[in-house]
C-alpha positions as CSV (number, residue, x, y, z in Angstrom):
1,M,112.1,-7.1,-136.5
2,A,114.9,-9.2,-137.8
3,K,115.3,-12.7,-136.3
4,E,118.7,-11.8,-134.8
5,A,120.1,-10.0,-131.8
6,I,123.6,-8.6,-132.3
7,L,125.6,-8.4,-129.1
8,H,127.8,-5.3,-129.6
9,Q,131.1,-4.9,-127.7
10,R,129.8,-1.5,-126.4
11,Y,127.2,-3.3,-124.3
12,R,129.9,-4.7,-122.1
13,R,130.1,-1.8,-119.7
14,T,126.4,-1.9,-119.1
15,I,126.2,-5.7,-118.8
16,E,129.2,-5.8,-116.4
17,K,127.2,-3.7,-113.9
18,L,124.4,-6.1,-113.7
19,N,124.2,-9.2,-111.5
20,P,124.0,-12.6,-113.3
21,E,120.3,-13.0,-113.0
22,R,119.7,-9.6,-114.6
23,V,122.2,-10.3,-117.3
24,K,120.3,-13.5,-118.2
25,A,117.0,-11.6,-118.2
26,L,118.5,-8.9,-120.4
27,I,119.8,-11.3,-123.0
28,L,116.6,-13.3,-123.0
29,A,114.7,-10.0,-123.5
30,M,117.0,-9.2,-126.4
31,F,116.2,-12.5,-128.1
32,D,112.5,-12.2,-127.5
33,Y,112.5,-8.6,-128.8
34,A,114.4,-9.7,-131.9
35,E,112.0,-12.5,-132.6
36,S,108.7,-11.0,-131.9
37,G,109.1,-7.3,-131.2
38,E,108.0,-7.8,-127.6
39,H,109.7,-8.9,-124.3
40,E,108.7,-10.0,-120.8
41,E,108.4,-7.5,-118.0
42,L,111.8,-6.5,-116.6
43,D,112.8,-5.1,-113.3
44,E,113.6,-1.4,-113.3
45,V,117.4,-1.6,-113.5
46,T,117.3,-4.3,-116.3
47,D,114.7,-2.3,-118.2
48,I,116.9,0.8,-118.2
49,A,119.8,-1.3,-119.6
50,F,117.4,-2.9,-122.2
51,T,116.1,0.5,-123.4
52,S,119.4,1.6,-124.6
53,I,120.1,-1.7,-126.3
54,Q,116.6,-1.8,-127.8
55,E,117.3,1.5,-129.6
56,Q,120.5,0.0,-131.1
57,M,118.6,-3.1,-132.1
58,E,116.0,-1.1,-133.9
59,Y,118.7,0.9,-135.7
60,D,120.6,-2.3,-136.7
61,D,117.3,-3.7,-138.1
62,L,116.6,-0.6,-140.1
63,Q,120.2,-0.6,-141.5
64,Y,119.8,-4.3,-142.4
65,Q,116.4,-3.7,-144.1
66,E,117.9,-0.8,-146.1
67,K,120.8,-3.0,-147.2
68,C,118.4,-5.8,-148.3
69,D,116.3,-3.3,-150.3
70,K,119.3,-1.9,-152.0
71,N,120.7,-5.4,-152.9
72,R,117.3,-6.4,-154.1
73,E,117.1,-3.4,-156.4
74,N,120.6,-4.1,-157.7
75,I,119.7,-7.7,-158.5
76,R,116.6,-6.5,-160.4
77,K,118.7,-4.0,-162.4
78,R,121.2,-6.7,-163.3
79,W,118.9,-9.6,-164.2
80,N,115.9,-7.9,-165.7
81,K,117.7,-6.9,-168.9
82,K,116.2,-8.7,-171.9
83,D,119.1,-8.1,-174.3
84,T,122.1,-8.6,-172.1
85,T,125.1,-10.5,-173.6
86,V,127.4,-9.6,-170.8
87,Y,126.8,-12.8,-168.8
88,D,126.9,-15.7,-171.2
89,R,126.2,-19.1,-169.7
90,I,129.2,-21.2,-168.5
91,P,130.8,-23.1,-171.4
92,P,130.4,-26.8,-171.2
93,Y,134.2,-27.5,-171.6
94,T,136.0,-25.1,-169.4
95,N,139.3,-26.8,-169.9
96,D,139.4,-25.6,-173.5
97,T,140.7,-22.1,-174.0
98,N,140.1,-19.7,-177.0
99,T,143.6,-20.2,-178.3
100,K,143.9,-24.0,-177.7
101,S,147.6,-23.4,-176.9
102,N,149.6,-24.8,-174.0
103,T,150.1,-22.0,-171.5
104,N,152.4,-24.1,-169.2
105,T,155.9,-22.8,-169.5
106,N,158.7,-24.9,-168.0
107,T,161.6,-22.6,-167.1
108,N,163.3,-25.2,-164.9
109,K,164.8,-27.9,-167.2
110,D,165.3,-30.4,-164.4
111,I,161.6,-30.8,-163.5
112,P,159.6,-32.3,-166.4
113,L,156.0,-31.3,-166.9
114,P,153.3,-33.9,-166.1
115,P,151.8,-35.6,-169.2
């Protein structure tokens, strides 16, 4: 499991129906499940609420893992090229341009350009 628990807005209706003690137990169970994949024993009502949230947590984790795998593969494709010249290193003097010409144009004659 990922080390995070996303609190979706759609959980609000479920959480509003629980008393404060059950809300606390539910949120702590979410954190425990995100961290270790397990949670403490819950009472029947809180367990019903947690079951629906648990399914969403598992789906979110699956989506996150797929995104990480895709990004990892894209990075490999980009950086494992031996003859790439597309990404040259950063030039040491970035103030210099290829043309060495002044690109500042002063259209307002009243305001002088700084030296």
